C-alpha positions as CSV (number, residue, x, y, z in Angstrom):
1,M,161.5,56.1,42.1
2,T,160.7,58.9,39.2
3,N,161.0,56.8,37.0
4,V,157.7,54.9,38.8
5,Y,156.0,57.9,39.8
6,G,156.6,59.5,36.6
7,D,155.1,56.6,35.1
8,E,151.4,57.0,33.6
9,E,150.4,53.2,33.2
10,V,151.7,53.0,36.5
11,M,150.2,55.9,38.5
12,R,146.8,55.4,36.0
13,H,144.8,53.7,39.0
14,V,146.9,56.2,41.8
15,C,144.7,59.3,42.8
16,I,148.0,62.2,43.2
17,G,148.4,60.8,39.3
18,V,152.0,61.0,37.4
19,L,154.9,62.6,39.3
20,N,157.9,64.4,38.1
21,R,161.1,65.0,40.2
22,E,160.1,67.9,42.2
23,R,156.9,65.7,43.2
24,T,158.5,62.6,43.8
25,A,161.3,64.2,46.2
26,A,158.4,66.4,48.0
27,L,156.2,63.2,48.2
28,L,159.3,61.4,49.4
29,D,160.3,63.6,51.9
30,D,156.2,64.0,53.2
31,Y,157.2,59.8,53.8
32,R,159.9,60.2,55.8
33,R,157.6,63.0,58.1
34,A,155.3,60.4,57.6
35,Q,157.8,57.8,59.5
36,E,159.1,60.5,62.7
37,Q,155.1,61.4,63.3
38,H,153.6,58.2,62.9
39,G,155.9,55.4,63.0
40,F,155.2,54.3,59.6
41,S,155.1,55.2,56.7
42,T,155.1,54.0,53.0
43,W,159.3,52.5,52.4
44,A,160.9,51.7,48.7
45,V,160.7,48.0,47.5
46,V,163.8,46.7,46.5
47,E,164.4,43.4,44.3
48,K,166.4,41.0,45.9
49,E,168.4,40.3,42.5
50,S,168.9,42.7,41.4
51,G,169.1,45.1,44.4
52,T,167.3,47.2,42.5
53,V,164.2,49.9,43.7
54,V,161.2,48.8,41.7
55,G,158.3,50.4,43.3
56,D,157.3,51.3,47.8
57,A,154.6,49.7,49.4
58,G,153.9,51.2,53.2
59,F,150.7,53.3,54.8
60,G,149.4,56.8,54.9
61,L,146.6,57.8,57.3
62,Y,143.3,56.8,56.5
63,L,141.8,60.1,57.7
64,P,138.2,59.1,58.5
65,T,139.1,56.9,60.9
66,G,142.8,57.6,61.9
67,E,144.2,53.7,60.8
68,P,146.2,52.7,58.6
69,E,145.6,52.8,54.6
70,L,147.7,50.3,53.1
71,G,149.1,51.1,49.9
72,Y,152.3,50.1,47.3
73,T,153.3,51.0,43.8
74,L,155.4,48.9,41.6
75,A,157.1,49.5,38.6
76,A,155.5,47.9,35.2
77,A,158.5,46.1,34.5
78,V,157.8,43.6,37.9
79,W,153.9,43.3,37.3
80,G,153.0,39.6,37.7
81,R,155.9,38.8,39.5
82,G,154.3,38.5,43.2
83,Y,156.0,41.9,45.0
84,A,152.9,43.2,45.7
85,F,151.8,40.9,47.5
86,E,155.0,40.1,48.9
87,A,155.5,43.6,50.3
88,A,152.1,44.0,51.4
89,Q,151.4,41.0,53.2
90,A,155.0,41.8,55.2
91,C,153.6,45.0,55.9
92,V,150.2,44.1,57.5
93,R,152.5,41.4,59.7
94,A,155.0,44.4,60.6
95,A,152.5,46.5,61.4
96,F,149.6,43.5,63.2
97,A,153.1,42.6,65.5
98,H,154.3,46.5,66.1
99,L,151.9,48.9,65.9
100,P,148.3,49.2,68.2
101,Y,145.9,48.7,65.3
102,R,142.8,46.1,65.5
103,R,142.5,46.7,61.3
104,I,144.8,47.8,58.3
105,M,142.5,50.0,55.2
106,A,143.2,50.2,51.5
107,K,141.5,51.7,48.9
108,V,142.0,50.4,45.7
109,E,140.2,51.8,42.5
110,A,137.7,49.6,41.1
111,E,138.9,48.8,37.6
112,N,142.1,48.0,39.4
113,E,142.0,43.9,39.3
114,R,145.6,43.1,40.0
115,S,145.2,45.2,43.4
116,L,141.7,43.8,44.3
117,R,143.7,40.4,44.2
118,V,146.3,41.7,46.1
119,A,144.0,42.4,48.5
120,E,141.3,39.4,48.6
121,R,144.6,37.4,48.8
122,L,145.8,39.3,52.1
123,E,142.0,38.5,53.2
124,M,140.8,41.9,53.3
125,R,137.2,42.5,53.0
126,A,135.5,44.8,51.2
127,L,133.8,47.5,53.5
128,E,131.6,49.9,50.9
129,T,132.0,52.0,47.4
130,I,133.6,55.2,48.0
131,A,134.0,57.7,45.4
132,V,137.8,59.2,45.5
133,D,139.0,62.4,42.9
134,G,135.4,60.9,41.6
135,R,136.4,57.6,40.9
136,P,135.1,54.4,42.2
137,H,136.9,52.6,44.7
138,V,136.6,49.6,47.1
139,L,137.4,50.2,50.4
140,L,138.8,47.3,52.0
141,A,140.5,46.4,56.0
142,V,141.7,43.5,57.2
143,E,141.5,43.1,61.1
144,R,144.9,41.9,63.2
145,P,144.7,38.4,63.9
């Protein structure tokens, strides 16, 4: 994941910014602990054809409400192939099938048109615009069907 998290273009819309090898290892360890603690986390996205890890998708915890917060990060080389939607949709479906939450949250930087389109395809609705690290983000939610 260092090649993904270390890419400035990929991390342009991610609040934590570009990560080096050590920070990537620490983040992956945080994901492991979150899975143990909350029953959900962020997981690898693996390209079926090549078996290559091309990013991640899953959930953090949206602290203001305690609900799962959807997120994903994909290598620039695979942008435009539908992987973000496929992975995000699988995560949302799994969450509603296995977790007790009535909705899934997401924060998308207002300028990140690709991720806003993914959220729209997931039928997430915009709740409000919030500031995250001084940048405007759209707060979105999708409710259990």
